[in-house]
Legacy VTK file of the C-alpha trace (Angstrom):
# vtk DataFile Version 3.0
C-alpha trace
ASCII
DATASET POLYDATA
POINTS 198 float
27.119 -320.308 -38.159
29.981 -318.074 -38.944
31.031 -315.495 -37.803
33.299 -312.637 -38.611
35.796 -310.893 -36.206
36.160 -307.707 -39.350
35.840 -307.481 -42.845
39.009 -308.369 -43.435
38.574 -311.638 -41.728
35.819 -312.863 -44.284
37.132 -313.748 -47.312
34.754 -312.659 -49.921
35.128 -309.026 -48.630
35.170 -306.369 -51.442
33.998 -309.660 -54.149
31.771 -310.078 -56.822
28.872 -312.886 -56.483
29.345 -315.094 -60.220
26.977 -318.330 -61.360
28.270 -319.958 -64.433
29.436 -316.422 -65.289
26.681 -314.904 -64.662
26.700 -311.702 -62.200
24.351 -312.340 -59.086
23.295 -308.723 -58.428
19.802 -309.598 -56.136
21.030 -311.299 -52.515
17.824 -313.234 -51.794
18.169 -314.772 -47.669
16.586 -317.750 -46.973
13.877 -318.166 -44.509
15.261 -319.852 -41.796
18.148 -317.979 -40.897
17.690 -316.066 -37.568
20.764 -313.308 -37.802
23.133 -311.963 -40.341
26.288 -311.555 -38.594
28.441 -308.580 -38.710
30.844 -308.084 -41.948
28.818 -310.925 -43.829
27.769 -309.291 -47.595
30.345 -306.030 -46.424
31.568 -304.155 -49.363
29.635 -306.915 -52.174
30.532 -304.544 -55.072
27.116 -304.997 -57.824
24.562 -305.958 -55.677
21.417 -303.999 -56.297
19.262 -305.051 -54.132
18.282 -307.726 -50.161
15.345 -309.475 -49.375
15.657 -309.856 -46.490
13.199 -312.688 -44.887
10.500 -312.395 -41.641
12.450 -315.547 -40.304
15.522 -312.806 -39.344
15.173 -310.846 -36.173
19.021 -309.600 -36.565
21.165 -307.884 -39.252
24.029 -307.189 -37.068
26.987 -304.594 -37.459
28.829 -303.900 -40.350
26.325 -306.482 -42.721
26.000 -304.720 -45.989
28.733 -301.845 -45.005
30.058 -300.104 -48.320
27.849 -302.428 -50.449
28.065 -299.309 -53.183
25.282 -300.544 -55.706
23.069 -301.658 -52.940
19.531 -299.752 -54.393
16.408 -301.713 -52.971
15.818 -303.083 -49.157
13.524 -305.230 -47.830
13.085 -306.769 -44.115
10.989 -309.167 -43.092
7.888 -308.535 -39.661
10.842 -310.465 -37.564
13.700 -307.220 -36.983
14.215 -306.450 -33.666
17.854 -304.509 -34.743
19.718 -303.590 -37.337
23.463 -302.978 -36.022
25.657 -300.145 -36.495
26.657 -298.863 -40.002
24.537 -302.355 -40.925
23.677 -300.314 -43.732
26.360 -297.333 -43.988
28.144 -296.609 -46.927
25.617 -297.720 -49.876
24.963 -294.639 -51.834
22.909 -295.911 -54.124
20.164 -297.080 -51.642
16.804 -295.487 -52.429
14.038 -297.674 -51.178
13.915 -299.376 -47.891
10.235 -301.388 -47.364
10.391 -302.200 -43.597
7.234 -304.855 -43.272
8.335 -305.064 -39.229
5.117 -303.075 -37.098
7.186 -302.842 -34.250
10.128 -300.341 -35.712
13.564 -302.192 -35.592
16.143 -300.500 -32.829
18.738 -299.175 -35.641
21.861 -295.911 -34.501
22.777 -292.685 -35.415
24.898 -294.734 -38.220
22.870 -297.576 -39.088
22.558 -295.716 -42.260
25.151 -293.476 -43.206
21.975 -291.164 -44.682
18.601 -290.864 -44.227
17.393 -289.675 -47.995
16.171 -292.894 -49.051
12.142 -293.774 -49.201
10.915 -295.479 -46.452
8.030 -297.611 -46.710
6.278 -299.304 -43.602
2.964 -301.179 -42.312
-0.241 -298.807 -42.999
-0.377 -297.644 -39.498
2.575 -297.674 -38.236
3.743 -294.166 -38.963
3.264 -292.512 -35.962
5.523 -295.294 -34.259
8.558 -295.734 -36.711
8.314 -290.815 -35.926
8.553 -291.358 -32.562
11.290 -294.049 -32.742
15.266 -293.622 -32.359
16.948 -292.799 -35.942
13.803 -293.691 -38.275
12.377 -290.348 -37.292
15.405 -288.846 -39.748
14.083 -290.355 -42.968
12.057 -287.328 -44.408
10.907 -289.643 -46.925
9.024 -291.791 -45.184
5.392 -293.617 -45.814
3.003 -296.549 -44.547
1.254 -298.278 -47.503
2.811 -301.541 -46.011
0.712 -304.794 -45.859
2.576 -306.755 -43.502
0.772 -309.615 -43.885
2.831 -309.209 -47.569
6.581 -309.493 -45.922
8.552 -311.724 -46.999
7.791 -314.910 -45.518
9.906 -316.834 -47.737
10.873 -315.803 -50.711
8.856 -316.788 -54.042
10.537 -319.274 -56.147
9.346 -321.061 -59.439
12.710 -323.688 -58.148
11.275 -327.057 -59.544
11.944 -331.214 -59.088
15.028 -330.103 -61.234
18.481 -331.121 -59.896
20.154 -328.568 -58.134
23.910 -328.065 -58.078
25.889 -326.461 -54.854
28.594 -323.867 -55.391
31.456 -322.250 -52.562
31.695 -318.928 -52.991
34.807 -319.286 -55.633
32.167 -320.957 -57.616
33.895 -323.972 -56.992
31.433 -327.465 -57.365
30.691 -328.474 -53.670
27.623 -330.524 -53.395
24.150 -331.333 -54.830
22.298 -331.653 -51.689
22.291 -329.010 -48.592
21.906 -331.512 -45.888
26.015 -332.603 -46.194
27.338 -328.821 -45.683
29.398 -327.424 -43.661
28.201 -324.053 -42.175
28.174 -321.365 -44.304
27.686 -319.567 -47.602
26.793 -321.133 -50.826
25.160 -320.491 -53.870
22.418 -322.681 -55.409
21.220 -323.373 -58.672
18.680 -324.671 -59.447
16.960 -325.188 -63.102
17.268 -321.675 -64.367
17.805 -320.070 -60.732
20.543 -319.287 -58.610
20.477 -318.578 -55.440
22.490 -317.428 -52.766
22.300 -319.487 -49.499
23.735 -319.861 -46.237
23.257 -323.462 -43.966
23.826 -322.921 -39.814
LINES 1 199
198 0 1 2 3 4 5 6 7 8 9 10 11 12 13 14 15 16 17 18 19 20 21 22 23 24 25 26 27 28 29 30 31 32 33 34 35 36 37 38 39 40 41 42 43 44 45 46 47 48 49 50 51 52 53 54 55 56 57 58 59 60 61 62 63 64 65 66 67 68 69 70 71 72 73 74 75 76 77 78 79 80 81 82 83 84 85 86 87 88 89 90 91 92 93 94 95 96 97 98 99 100 101 102 103 104 105 106 107 108 109 110 111 112 113 114 115 116 117 118 119 120 121 122 123 124 125 126 127 128 129 130 131 132 133 134 135 136 137 138 139 140 141 142 143 144 145 146 147 148 149 150 151 152 153 154 155 156 157 158 159 160 161 162 163 164 165 166 167 168 169 170 171 172 173 174 175 176 177 178 179 180 181 182 183 184 185 186 187 188 189 190 191 192 193 194 195 196 197
């Protein structure tokens, strides 16, 4: 597992992600990841949406801090804690879909403001409104079905060969089985995804 002491220790800090000259704007965390470590995606430029699967239990401090173009966040059912400044300074954030029926622990500074639309599981509005800092969201709607949470990222990846690249776009292999822990870009057929290896 990669752990950054602060943002300047992350070599991808304030980066844009490209694969084969195509900018990556959607970040789909692979199912099986348990934690999104602090500063992992801090300042990533041009990331518009993030989908965090049900397997993730914790989004640590500053994980997505200052992702200025981030507009849409989907949180799976398993999250029980979102750290300080995890989504702070995400000035474009418009929609958060939280599939967790029990509101995850958050802090007053998890988000810079609470202007985004918050969609939560049906029947959980009272719990969210009574839980510290979730009640700050003025636009809260309980319209999600928890069984629709992000179990695994939908994929139309086929049996086509895969190519794996490091964060600098350098090809490092064709199988996830031999990778050292870290983040990689997976290309298979016409699909491109960022993956994390524990």
